[in-house]
DRENTOR-204974 format. One line per 2 residues: number of its first residue (from 1); their letters; for each residue x, y, z of N, C-alpha, C. Coordinates in nm, 3 decimals, padded with zeros to 5 digits. Layout:
// DRENTOR-204974
NUM	A	X Y Z X Y Z X Y Z  ...
***
This chain:
// DRENTOR-204974
1	XX	03.089 -03.540 01.832 03.013 -03.534 01.972 03.139 -03.502 02.081  03.110 -03.427 02.170 03.183 -03.387 02.299 03.092 -03.440 02.425
3	XX	03.169 -03.518 02.504 03.127 -03.606 02.628 03.207 -03.518 02.747  03.078 -03.464 02.837 03.136 -03.383 02.947 03.096 -03.496 03.067
5	XX	03.223 -03.512 03.150 03.182 -03.614 03.267 03.239 -03.513 03.389  03.110 -03.509 03.467 03.142 -03.411 03.566 03.037 -03.363 03.656
7	XX	03.015 -03.285 03.740 02.927 -03.237 03.834 02.792 -03.208 03.784  02.692 -03.210 03.884 02.573 -03.132 03.861 02.534 -03.118 03.971
9	XX	02.503 -02.977 03.991 02.456 -02.922 04.125 02.345 -02.810 04.085  02.268 -02.800 04.202 02.180 -02.678 04.228 02.241 -02.563 04.311
11	XX	02.275 -02.455 04.232 02.304 -02.332 04.278 02.203 -02.256 04.386  02.226 -02.240 04.487 02.177 -02.137 04.602 02.244 -02.016 04.598
13	XX	02.175 -01.900 04.555 02.259 -01.779 04.503 02.185 -01.695 04.638  02.282 -01.607 04.706 02.246 -01.499 04.776 02.308 -01.369 04.736
15	XX	02.240 -01.291 04.684 02.288 -01.162 04.671 02.305 -01.051 04.801  02.419 -01.019 04.810 02.460 -00.909 04.945 02.539 -00.824 04.888
17	XX	02.524 -00.714 04.988 02.609 -00.582 04.970 02.773 -00.614 04.964  02.811 -00.698 05.069 02.949 -00.759 05.100 02.936 -00.831 05.170
19	XX	03.049 -00.930 05.175 03.021 -01.060 05.246 03.049 -01.034 05.391  02.996 -01.129 05.447 02.998 -01.097 05.600 03.134 -01.132 05.666
21	XX	03.154 -01.081 05.765 03.289 -01.111 05.854 03.253 -01.226 05.933  03.363 -01.301 06.012 03.324 -01.390 06.100 03.218 -01.365 06.220
23	XX	03.134 -01.427 06.232 03.036 -01.439 06.335 02.942 -01.340 06.302  02.906 -01.266 06.171 02.830 -01.140 06.134 02.717 -01.220 06.075
25	XX	02.607 -01.146 06.090 02.487 -01.162 06.028 02.443 -01.032 05.938  02.399 -01.060 05.814 02.388 -00.959 05.737 02.242 -00.970 05.662
27	XX	02.173 -00.873 05.613 02.055 -00.871 05.556 02.073 -00.889 05.391  02.034 -01.009 05.320 02.078 -01.017 05.180 01.983 -00.936 05.092
29	XX	02.025 -00.906 04.963 01.918 -00.833 04.862 01.841 -00.914 04.800  01.868 -01.042 04.787 01.783 -01.114 04.716 01.833 -01.272 04.718
31	XX	01.737 -01.391 04.660 01.796 -01.519 04.677 01.748 -01.595 04.547  01.827 -01.677 04.487 01.769 -01.719 04.379 01.826 -01.869 04.397
33	XX	01.755 -01.962 04.307 01.766 -02.135 04.296 01.800 -02.153 04.136  01.922 -02.170 04.121 01.968 -02.195 03.943 02.035 -02.323 03.953
35	XX	02.008 -02.426 03.822 02.102 -02.511 03.778 02.250 -02.473 03.771  02.333 -02.572 03.816 02.460 -02.549 03.806 02.544 -02.688 03.829
37	XX	02.676 -02.665 03.892 02.785 -02.773 03.880 02.855 -02.752 03.759  02.986 -02.768 03.762 03.093 -02.728 03.663 03.071 -02.814 03.526
39	XX	03.047 -02.929 03.599 03.001 -03.042 03.462 02.881 -02.990 03.391  02.782 -02.989 03.439 02.660 -02.926 03.383 02.653 -02.803 03.336
41	XX	02.734 -02.702 03.386 02.742 -02.585 03.342 02.820 -02.587 03.165  02.923 -02.662 03.190 03.010 -02.663 03.059 02.939 -02.737 02.943
43	XX	02.859 -02.849 02.989 02.766 -02.917 02.873 02.670 -02.803 02.841  02.608 -02.732 02.925 02.523 -02.638 02.862 02.589 -02.529 02.764
45	XX	02.702 -02.491 02.790 02.776 -02.409 02.712 02.798 -02.455 02.604  02.854 -02.598 02.600 02.853 -02.636 02.440 02.739 -02.648 02.385
47	XX	02.642 -02.726 02.432 02.515 -02.749 02.372 02.446 -02.628 02.330  02.482 -02.506 02.389 02.401 -02.354 02.330 02.471 -02.336 02.195
49	XX	02.608 -02.410 02.184 02.674 -02.340 02.066 02.652 -02.451 01.933  02.551 -02.525 01.977 02.483 -02.619 01.872 02.578 -02.755 01.834
51	XX	02.663 -02.773 01.928 02.726 -02.911 01.953 02.669 -03.048 02.009  02.671 -03.162 01.959 02.604 -03.265 02.029 02.706 -03.282 02.159
53	XX	02.601 -03.287 02.268 02.729 -03.305 02.375 02.615 -03.397 02.464  02.695 -03.514 02.497 02.658 -03.601 02.624 02.698 -03.571 02.779
55	XX	02.605 -03.552 02.841 02.649 -03.531 02.970 02.647 -03.675 03.059  02.794 -03.693 03.101 02.783 -03.818 03.236 02.789 -03.785 03.357
57	XX	02.728 -03.813 03.472 02.758 -03.770 03.606 02.604 -03.823 03.669  02.613 -03.789 03.786 02.524 -03.862 03.879 02.415 -03.757 03.956
59	XX	02.311 -03.766 03.964 02.226 -03.691 04.024 02.127 -03.741 04.141  02.099 -03.668 04.216 02.020 -03.739 04.315 01.894 -03.782 04.320
61	XX	01.836 -03.830 04.420 01.669 -03.894 04.398 01.574 -03.775 04.466  01.625 -03.644 04.495 01.544 -03.544 04.560 01.513 -03.468 04.448
63	XX	01.436 -03.329 04.540 01.357 -03.259 04.434 01.481 -03.191 04.351  01.562 -03.152 04.380 01.703 -03.078 04.306 01.756 -03.161 04.216
65	XX	01.780 -03.314 04.244 01.794 -03.417 04.126 01.693 -03.375 04.002  01.556 -03.393 04.043 01.483 -03.373 03.932 01.479 -03.266 03.867
67	XX	01.485 -03.160 03.925 01.496 -03.023 03.872 01.619 -03.023 03.782  01.706 -03.057 03.832 01.842 -03.072 03.728 01.807 -03.154 03.621
69	XX	01.762 -03.275 03.602 01.755 -03.347 03.484 01.632 -03.274 03.400  01.556 -03.196 03.452 01.440 -03.136 03.352 01.511 -03.039 03.319
71	XX	01.606 -02.930 03.339 01.650 -02.808 03.305 01.749 -02.884 03.192  01.846 -02.987 03.203 01.937 -03.017 03.117 01.858 -03.079 02.995
73	XX	01.734 -03.146 02.998 01.684 -03.178 02.917 01.635 -03.084 02.822  01.581 -02.990 02.878 01.529 -02.893 02.801 01.636 -02.799 02.716
75	XX	01.769 -02.842 02.740 01.878 -02.761 02.693 01.921 -02.842 02.545  01.890 -02.964 02.534 01.890 -03.068 02.449 01.999 -03.159 02.475
77	XX	02.056 -03.160 02.563 02.177 -03.245 02.600 02.132 -03.400 02.620  02.209 -03.509 02.569 02.222 -03.646 02.559 02.234 -03.660 02.705
79	XX	02.141 -03.721 02.755 02.147 -03.756 02.913 02.088 -03.911 02.939  02.118 -04.011 02.842 02.101 -04.137 02.858 02.229 -04.208 02.947
81	XX	02.316 -04.121 02.979 02.427 -04.187 03.097 02.448 -04.146 03.194  02.338 -04.057 03.208 02.343 -04.014 03.379 02.286 -04.116 03.446
83	XX	02.329 -04.112 03.582 02.274 -04.203 03.678 02.211 -04.158 03.801  02.082 -04.193 03.827 02.021 -04.137 03.948 02.061 -04.233 04.075
85	XX	02.120 -04.164 04.177 02.152 -04.276 04.286 02.086 -04.185 04.409  02.089 -04.283 04.540 02.003 -04.250 04.668 02.049 -04.127 04.696
87	XX	02.010 -04.062 04.791 02.051 -03.950 04.871 02.013 -03.803 04.803  02.100 -03.701 04.866 02.080 -03.564 04.764 02.144 -03.534 04.655
89	XX	02.126 -03.452 04.565 02.175 -03.407 04.448 02.296 -03.314 04.531  02.389 -03.271 04.448 02.481 -03.180 04.495 02.438 -03.053 04.494
91	XX	02.493 -02.955 04.554 02.431 -02.808 04.584 02.556 -02.739 04.575  02.545 -02.590 04.536 02.661 -02.484 04.587 02.575 -02.386 04.626
93	XX	02.676 -02.331 04.751 02.596 -02.193 04.779 02.655 -02.092 04.764  02.625 -02.011 04.720 02.699 -01.887 04.638 02.649 -01.776 04.673
95	XX	02.785 -01.684 04.737 02.735 -01.542 04.788 02.804 -01.458 04.672  02.725 -01.381 04.624 02.735 -01.287 04.506 02.753 -01.144 04.566
97	XX	02.879 -01.079 04.564 02.859 -00.918 04.593 02.982 -00.865 04.521  02.981 -00.763 04.523 03.106 -00.630 04.468 03.113 -00.691 04.347
99	XX	03.060 -00.735 04.245 03.066 -00.787 04.131 03.143 -00.914 04.112  03.151 -01.000 04.226 03.253 -01.109 04.211 03.150 -01.206 04.325
101	XX	03.164 -01.327 04.336 03.109 -01.449 04.418 03.244 -01.547 04.489  03.175 -01.605 04.600 03.247 -01.695 04.651 03.148 -01.812 04.659
103	XX	03.179 -01.941 04.669 03.117 -02.062 04.653 03.148 -02.164 04.755  03.053 -02.230 04.829 03.079 -02.344 04.883 03.002 -02.470 04.819
105	XX	03.083 -02.572 04.778 03.009 -02.691 04.714 02.995 -02.803 04.796  02.864 -02.867 04.815 02.825 -02.975 04.890 02.814 -03.079 04.808
107	XX	02.904 -03.178 04.754 02.911 -03.278 04.647 02.801 -03.379 04.646  02.718 -03.427 04.746 02.613 -03.497 04.720 02.624 -03.613 04.627
109	XX	02.521 -03.628 04.537 02.553 -03.754 04.451 02.643 -03.743 04.334  02.741 -03.609 04.348 02.852 -03.626 04.241 02.962 -03.705 04.311
111	XX	02.945 -03.765 04.426 03.050 -03.846 04.479 03.063 -03.989 04.420  02.929 -04.009 04.341 02.904 -04.152 04.306 02.969 -04.143 04.171
113	XX	03.007 -04.046 04.109 03.119 -04.074 03.996 03.225 -04.149 04.035  03.206 -04.272 03.991 03.338 -04.369 04.053 03.389 -04.412 03.921
115	XX	03.526 -04.483 03.976 03.571 -04.555 03.859 03.489 -04.652 03.788  03.417 -04.725 03.870 03.342 -04.818 03.795 03.247 -04.770 03.685
117	XX	03.179 -04.598 03.743 03.060 -04.550 03.665 03.131 -04.537 03.524  03.270 -04.470 03.566 03.357 -04.464 03.435 03.348 -04.565 03.329
119	XX	03.402 -04.713 03.376 03.430 -04.779 03.289 03.301 -04.817 03.228  03.195 -04.830 03.302 03.069 -04.872 03.261 03.017 -04.788 03.150
121	XX	03.093 -04.665 03.140 03.028 -04.591 03.047 03.172 -04.556 02.909  03.256 -04.659 02.930 03.349 -04.665 02.822 03.328 -04.627 02.673
123	XX	03.200 -04.718 02.651 03.195 -04.725 02.506 03.161 -04.576 02.447  03.075 -04.469 02.550 03.048 -04.328 02.472 03.155 -04.258 02.480
125	XX	03.270 -04.259 02.597 03.395 -04.194 02.626 03.453 -04.214 02.487  03.477 -04.336 02.473 03.589 -04.375 02.363 03.519 -04.303 02.209
127	XX	03.402 -04.275 02.216 03.326 -04.261 02.073 03.321 -04.091 02.060  03.402 -04.022 02.173 03.360 -03.875 02.166 03.508 -03.834 02.083
129	XX	03.490 -03.708 02.030 03.561 -03.631 01.953 03.662 -03.552 02.064  03.613 -03.541 02.169 03.675 -03.457 02.276 03.602 -03.486 02.406
131	XX	03.659 -03.510 02.510 03.621 -03.502 02.643 03.656 -03.381 02.747  03.566 -03.322 02.847 03.568 -03.243 02.925 03.569 -03.294 03.083
133	XX	03.624 -03.257 03.136 03.613 -03.292 03.288 03.691 -03.183 03.384  03.630 -03.194 03.510 03.688 -03.109 03.622 03.711 -03.186 03.771
135	XX	03.703 -03.091 03.878 03.754 -03.175 04.006 03.632 -03.163 04.083  03.479 -03.167 04.046 03.386 -03.180 04.155 03.347 -03.305 04.162
137	XX	03.408 -03.391 04.102 03.387 -03.551 04.128 03.517 -03.619 04.176  03.503 -03.725 04.212 03.612 -03.782 04.266 03.742 -03.800 04.172
139	XX	03.855 -03.784 04.249 03.986 -03.762 04.168 04.043 -03.896 04.106  03.998 -04.013 04.175 04.022 -04.146 04.124 03.948 -04.150 03.977
141	XX	03.827 -04.121 03.995 03.754 -04.127 03.853 03.821 -04.045 03.750  03.849 -03.914 03.789 03.916 -03.836 03.699 04.048 -03.886 03.624
143	XX	04.116 -03.938 03.712 04.247 -04.002 03.676 04.200 -04.127 03.584  04.113 -04.200 03.624 04.086 -04.318 03.528 04.049 -04.274 03.395
145	XX	03.975 -04.158 03.382 03.924 -04.100 03.286 04.089 -04.080 03.190  04.134 -04.001 03.270 04.283 -03.957 03.199 04.345 -04.071 03.134
147	XX	04.352 -04.173 03.196 04.411 -04.295 03.149 04.340 -04.347 03.017  04.221 -04.360 03.039 04.120 -04.414 02.921 04.155 -04.335 02.783
149	XX	04.136 -04.179 02.822 04.142 -04.088 02.688 04.290 -04.087 02.625  04.367 -04.087 02.717 04.511 -04.090 02.679 04.552 -04.222 02.583
151	XX	04.492 -04.328 02.645 04.522 -04.453 02.568 04.481 -04.430 02.423  04.354 -04.395 02.427 04.296 -04.390 02.283 04.309 -04.275 02.196
153	XX	04.402 -04.170 02.273 04.431 -04.075 02.164 04.286 -03.964 02.151  04.200 -03.973 02.240 04.106 -03.877 02.272 04.144 -03.744 02.339
155	XX	04.138 -03.607 02.292 04.167 -03.494 02.343 04.089 -03.482 02.490  04.185 -03.433 02.571 04.081 -03.430 02.707 04.092 -03.279 02.780
157	XX	04.012 -03.202 02.788 04.020 -03.106 02.880 04.008 -03.108 03.023  04.095 -03.080 03.102 04.107 -03.079 03.226 04.062 -02.951 03.292
159	XX	03.927 -02.908 03.334 03.958 -02.769 03.401 03.969 -02.799 03.567  04.090 -02.792 03.627 04.106 -02.808 03.773 04.058 -02.751 03.861
161	XX	03.928 -02.745 03.870 03.865 -02.696 03.976 03.760 -02.756 04.046  03.766 -02.745 04.196 03.814 -02.677 04.273 03.966 -02.766 04.280
163	XX	04.063 -02.651 04.266 04.191 -02.690 04.250 04.245 -02.779 04.390  04.348 -02.861 04.338 04.400 -02.945 04.425 04.533 -02.995 04.369
165	XX	04.627 -03.010 04.431 04.770 -03.072 04.352 04.728 -03.205 04.315  04.775 -03.204 04.175 04.725 -03.350 04.107 04.869 -03.417 04.049
167	XX	04.816 -03.584 04.059 04.923 -03.651 04.011 04.992 -03.606 03.869  05.124 -03.637 03.864 05.196 -03.570 03.731 05.139 -03.647 03.598
169	XX	05.095 -03.789 03.640 05.054 -03.846 03.542 04.926 -03.811 03.465  04.828 -03.748 03.541 04.702 -03.685 03.501 04.730 -03.565 03.416
171	XX	04.849 -03.496 03.484 04.871 -03.365 03.402 04.923 -03.416 03.260  05.003 -03.514 03.246 05.038 -03.540 03.145 04.942 -03.614 03.047
173	XX	04.870 -03.662 03.101 04.753 -03.745 03.001 04.657 -03.634 02.969  04.627 -03.533 03.028 04.532 -03.438 02.986 04.587 -03.362 02.869
175	XX	04.506 -03.338 02.751 04.575 -03.246 02.610 04.573 -03.089 02.674  04.461 -03.073 02.745 04.477 -02.892 02.771 04.432 -02.920 02.939
177	XX	04.486 -02.816 03.022 04.466 -02.787 03.166 04.454 -02.634 03.171  04.332 -02.619 03.217 04.259 -02.491 03.196 04.249 -02.432 03.349
179	XX	04.349 -02.403 03.394 04.320 -02.328 03.563 04.315 -02.183 03.549  04.242 -02.126 03.642 04.261 -01.955 03.661 04.390 -01.946 03.725
181	XX	04.420 -01.817 03.749 04.561 -01.802 03.816 04.580 -01.823 03.947  04.481 -01.842 04.032 04.470 -01.884 04.166 04.480 -02.020 04.176
183	XX	04.418 -02.103 04.098 04.425 -02.250 04.088 04.587 -02.280 04.033  04.629 -02.206 03.970 04.763 -02.250 03.889 04.850 -02.253 04.005
185	XX	04.840 -02.162 04.073 04.912 -02.138 04.212 04.927 -02.255 04.286  04.814 -02.291 04.332 04.775 -02.425 04.399 04.817 -02.561 04.341
187	XX	04.813 -02.544 04.189 04.877 -02.670 04.126 05.025 -02.684 04.131  05.089 -02.576 04.087 05.223 -02.577 04.080 05.327 -02.519 04.183
189	XX	05.245 -02.438 04.284 05.324 -02.386 04.386 05.349 -02.225 04.362  05.344 -02.155 04.469 05.333 -02.022 04.510 05.481 -01.957 04.430
191	XX	05.593 -02.012 04.417 05.711 -01.993 04.405 05.736 -01.994 04.256  05.653 -02.066 04.195 05.658 -02.081 04.035 05.587 -01.946 03.975
193	XX	05.665 -01.891 03.873 05.569 -01.741 03.821 05.513 -01.809 03.715  05.412 -01.746 03.654 05.299 -01.774 03.551 05.400 -01.819 03.438
195	XX	05.465 -01.749 03.417 05.566 -01.759 03.259 05.625 -01.902 03.280  05.690 -01.925 03.401 05.791 -02.071 03.420 05.680 -02.186 03.427
197	XX	05.549 -02.181 03.436 05.467 -02.263 03.462 05.386 -02.295 03.297  05.375 -02.161 03.252 05.323 -02.206 03.108 05.423 -02.268 02.996
199	XX	05.574 -02.227 03.033 05.640 -02.255 02.962 05.682 -02.435 02.989  05.656 -02.471 03.094 05.673 -02.631 03.094 05.576 -02.691 03.019
201	XX	05.449 -02.644 02.994 05.357 -02.712 02.936 05.307 -02.628 02.818  05.390 -02.628 02.690 05.358 -02.514 02.579 05.216 -02.608 02.515
203	XX	05.144 -02.522 02.494 04.981 -02.566 02.422 04.919 -02.641 02.510  04.948 -02.642 02.640 04.879 -02.752 02.721 04.813 -02.666 02.817
205	XX	04.874 -02.585 02.901 04.837 -02.522 02.994 04.791 -02.375 02.974  04.646 -02.359 03.000 04.583 -02.239 02.939 04.533 -02.168 03.066
207	XX	04.587 -02.069 03.101 04.557 -02.016 03.238 04.448 -01.874 03.226  04.360 -01.874 03.274 04.243 -01.769 03.277 04.279 -01.663 03.374
209	XX	04.285 -01.535 03.337 04.306 -01.422 03.437 04.189 -01.306 03.427  04.074 -01.355 03.462 03.974 -01.266 03.417 03.971 -01.116 03.312
211	XX	03.969 -01.015 03.384 03.991 -00.914 03.289 04.130 -00.904 03.232  04.220 -00.973 03.255 04.356 -00.971 03.228 04.398 -01.039 03.107
213	XX	04.271 -01.155 03.076 04.271 -01.227 02.953 04.318 -01.354 02.973  04.377 -01.424 02.883 04.412 -01.571 02.891 04.536 -01.595 02.852
215	XX	04.639 -01.673 02.913 04.763 -01.662 02.892 04.808 -01.820 02.853  04.893 -01.860 02.739 04.961 -01.987 02.718 05.091 -01.964 02.609
217	XX	05.146 -02.073 02.660 05.302 -02.076 02.578 05.312 -02.155 02.443  05.315 -02.104 02.328 05.279 -02.161 02.213 05.424 -02.208 02.141
219	XX	05.525 -02.243 02.233 05.628 -02.333 02.199 05.761 -02.226 02.160  05.709 -02.085 02.129 05.800 -01.989 02.110 05.806 -01.853 02.213
221	XX	05.691 -01.829 02.233 05.657 -01.729 02.329 05.526 -01.732 02.399  05.524 -01.643 02.531 05.402 -01.655 02.594 05.304 -01.550 02.533
223	XX	05.175 -01.600 02.507 05.074 -01.548 02.437 04.951 -01.519 02.538  04.927 -01.353 02.514 04.830 -01.340 02.579 04.674 -01.314 02.495
225	XX	04.592 -01.390 02.540 04.453 -01.334 02.448 04.373 -01.254 02.522  04.352 -01.109 02.498 04.270 -01.047 02.562 04.137 -01.084 02.600
227	XX	04.075 -01.006 02.713 03.946 -01.042 02.745 03.825 -00.939 02.654  03.736 -00.952 02.689 03.635 -00.869 02.655 03.579 -00.791 02.737
229	XX	03.565 -00.663 02.725 03.495 -00.593 02.833 03.376 -00.577 02.820  03.289 -00.634 02.930 03.143 -00.645 02.930 03.097 -00.552 03.058
231	XX	02.974 -00.529 03.056 02.922 -00.473 03.203 02.894 -00.601 03.269  02.936 -00.613 03.395 02.932 -00.706 03.472 02.801 -00.731 03.573
233	XX	02.720 -00.843 03.565 02.625 -00.869 03.639 02.632 -00.977 03.731  02.717 -01.088 03.682 02.744 -01.219 03.751 02.854 -01.310 03.684
235	XX	02.990 -01.309 03.772 03.062 -01.376 03.712 03.068 -01.529 03.728  02.983 -01.569 03.818 02.957 -01.717 03.859 02.997 -01.801 03.730
237	XX	02.946 -01.791 03.609 02.963 -01.905 03.499 03.067 -01.880 03.418  03.134 -01.791 03.420 03.239 -01.716 03.320 03.329 -01.839 03.281
239	XX	03.386 -01.891 03.395 03.477 -02.007 03.372 03.430 -02.109 03.272  03.310 -02.141 03.329 03.263 -02.248 03.304 03.203 -02.263 03.136
241	XX	03.177 -02.112 03.107 03.130 -02.077 02.980 03.253 -02.086 02.902  03.393 -02.036 02.945 03.515 -02.010 02.877 03.542 -02.176 02.836
243	XX	03.556 -02.297 02.934 03.571 -02.415 02.888 03.491 -02.472 02.825  03.361 -02.441 02.799 03.263 -02.520 02.707 03.286 -02.458 02.574
245	XX	03.302 -02.314 02.548 03.339 -02.261 02.427 03.456 -02.311 02.373  03.554 -02.309 02.451 03.697 -02.374 02.407 03.675 -02.511 02.376
247	XX	03.602 -02.602 02.445 03.617 -02.730 02.386 03.515 -02.717 02.255  03.423 -02.671 02.239 03.355 -02.662 02.116 03.425 -02.616 01.995
249	XX	03.516 -02.499 02.002 03.600 -02.452 01.897 03.709 -02.540 01.890  03.769 -02.619 01.989 03.891 -02.735 01.974 03.824 -02.855 01.861
251	XX	03.689 -02.879 01.928 03.636 -03.006 01.851 03.593 -02.972 01.716  03.606 -02.847 01.664 03.588 -02.802 01.523 03.716 -02.818 01.444
253	XX	03.820 -02.816 01.517 03.952 -02.817 01.460 04.041 -02.682 01.449  03.958 -02.570 01.522 03.986 -02.442 01.559 04.117 -02.447 01.602
255	XX	04.252 -02.364 01.537 04.348 -02.321 01.626 04.331 -02.272 01.760  04.455 -02.305 01.869 04.446 -02.266 01.992 04.409 -02.136 02.040
257	XX	04.487 -02.057 01.949 04.469 -01.895 01.987 04.316 -01.837 01.950  04.291 -01.886 01.831 04.129 -01.862 01.787 04.044 -01.893 01.856
259	XX	04.069 -02.026 01.920 03.973 -02.087 02.006 03.962 -01.997 02.138  04.090 -01.981 02.190 04.055 -01.908 02.324 04.013 -01.773 02.301
261	XX	04.016 -01.689 02.184 03.972 -01.577 02.173 03.807 -01.593 02.171  03.778 -01.709 02.104 03.624 -01.719 02.085 03.562 -01.739 02.200
263	XX	03.621 -01.826 02.310 03.609 -01.864 02.459 03.619 -01.736 02.546  03.678 -01.637 02.517 03.682 -01.535 02.599 03.578 -01.437 02.557
265	XX	03.528 -01.443 02.430 03.423 -01.372 02.381 03.270 -01.446 02.455  03.292 -01.559 02.434 03.177 -01.655 02.526 03.160 -01.611 02.667
267	XX	03.272 -01.635 02.720 03.263 -01.586 02.857 03.230 -01.464 02.922  03.297 -01.355 02.824 03.248 -01.214 02.851 03.104 -01.190 02.824
269	XX	03.024 -01.252 02.743 02.888 -01.258 02.732 02.802 -01.286 02.840  02.871 -01.399 02.873 02.818 -01.472 03.008 02.763 -01.405 03.128
271	XX	02.895 -01.295 03.145 02.898 -01.232 03.286 02.764 -01.128 03.278  02.719 -01.107 03.156 02.614 -00.986 03.139 02.478 -01.025 03.212
273	XX	02.443 -01.140 03.239 02.319 -01.207 03.311 02.358 -01.276 03.432  02.228 -01.274 03.517 02.233 -01.334 03.653 02.254 -01.493 03.619
275	XX	02.327 -01.567 03.705 02.339 -01.688 03.717 02.438 -01.770 03.625  02.508 -01.889 03.659 02.573 -01.975 03.577 02.568 -01.990 03.451
277	XX	02.449 -02.049 03.420 02.374 -02.084 03.291 02.328 -01.973 03.210  02.266 -01.887 03.318 02.191 -01.770 03.237 02.222 -01.678 03.114
279	XX	02.368 -01.651 03.130 02.402 -01.594 03.023 02.479 -01.640 02.925  02.496 -01.764 02.923 02.560 -01.846 02.840 02.508 -01.838 02.694
281	XX	02.593 -01.788 02.605 02.555 -01.737 02.456 02.542 -01.850 02.378  02.431 -01.830 02.267 02.431 -01.903 02.168 02.546 -01.885 02.033
283	XX	02.552 -01.964 01.950 02.638 -01.929 01.834 02.606 -01.806 01.747  02.458 -01.757 01.751 02.419 -01.679 01.708 02.427 -01.566 01.755
285	XX	02.426 -01.560 01.912 02.468 -01.439 01.971 02.607 -01.410 01.964  02.701 -01.495 01.979 02.844 -01.450 01.945 02.849 -01.372 01.832
287	XX	02.815 -01.456 01.690 02.806 -01.379 01.542 02.748 -01.237 01.565  02.636 -01.224 01.627 02.554 -01.090 01.616 02.707 -01.000 01.689
289	XX	02.737 -01.024 01.824 02.807 -00.928 01.887 02.946 -00.907 01.786  02.995 -00.978 01.712 03.107 -00.978 01.655 03.095 -00.895 01.519
291	XX	02.952 -00.914 01.470 02.899 -00.833 01.363 02.871 -00.687 01.394  02.836 -00.656 01.543 02.794 -00.544 01.572 02.926 -00.436 01.597
293	XX	03.017 -00.515 01.631 03.127 -00.415 01.687 03.223 -00.391 01.541  03.231 -00.462 01.441 03.280 -00.422 01.328 03.266 -00.295 01.266
***
């Protein structure tokens, strides 16, 4: 079983030809409301691959919170540990243009994922084969989760997004750290080259680089695992799909390079449909793709 501790948002998506300049008003092409949040997205990605996945986090008491719960219930996730709190659910406002996106996140109920909440759910966390978390919940809770999993020897994937400078102890406690190339610079500084960063954290630091693939240091050399070329519709959920699929493979005992290749394919398939969760593939879809390209 994989446990995901993280955010649950409703995504408000605006499609537009280009991003507006400061003070400018543009007419959008379309508007959508989708379930999202990095925690929920990664849990859905794991669940669609067939792995038992428990989602831990907080939802609001508003309409968005109810929608969030209903969506995750349909995905077959274990939701017994979710907590409903007073106030609004988290939301993300997403501008989709030129085959890319920019996002503003309003935390809402996600701020209630506290140290006390983590402690109250210690039993299910310590029963996990692998734990996944991100930075759309309070950092104090993430640090506490890092301590808990480290002491028990439970593998922890930390997807450091939205990026911020992290305590060294947390970096040491997580088993895998999965920033994209921009987040990596925030974590370790502009002056550090990608290669230098990777060599400091062999088989831990896994940096996603979009179309340039994914890089890590295996203790002997920097390895780049190529991305899969797909027709891009929406990149919003690509990173979350990657992390979910990576977690799935690592929980199966797959080697790191092979797990990254699998996650790259899942992420590639995810961008072919609209919304963060819309294109997340099932295991059968991944197998079908591989069979068709042989």
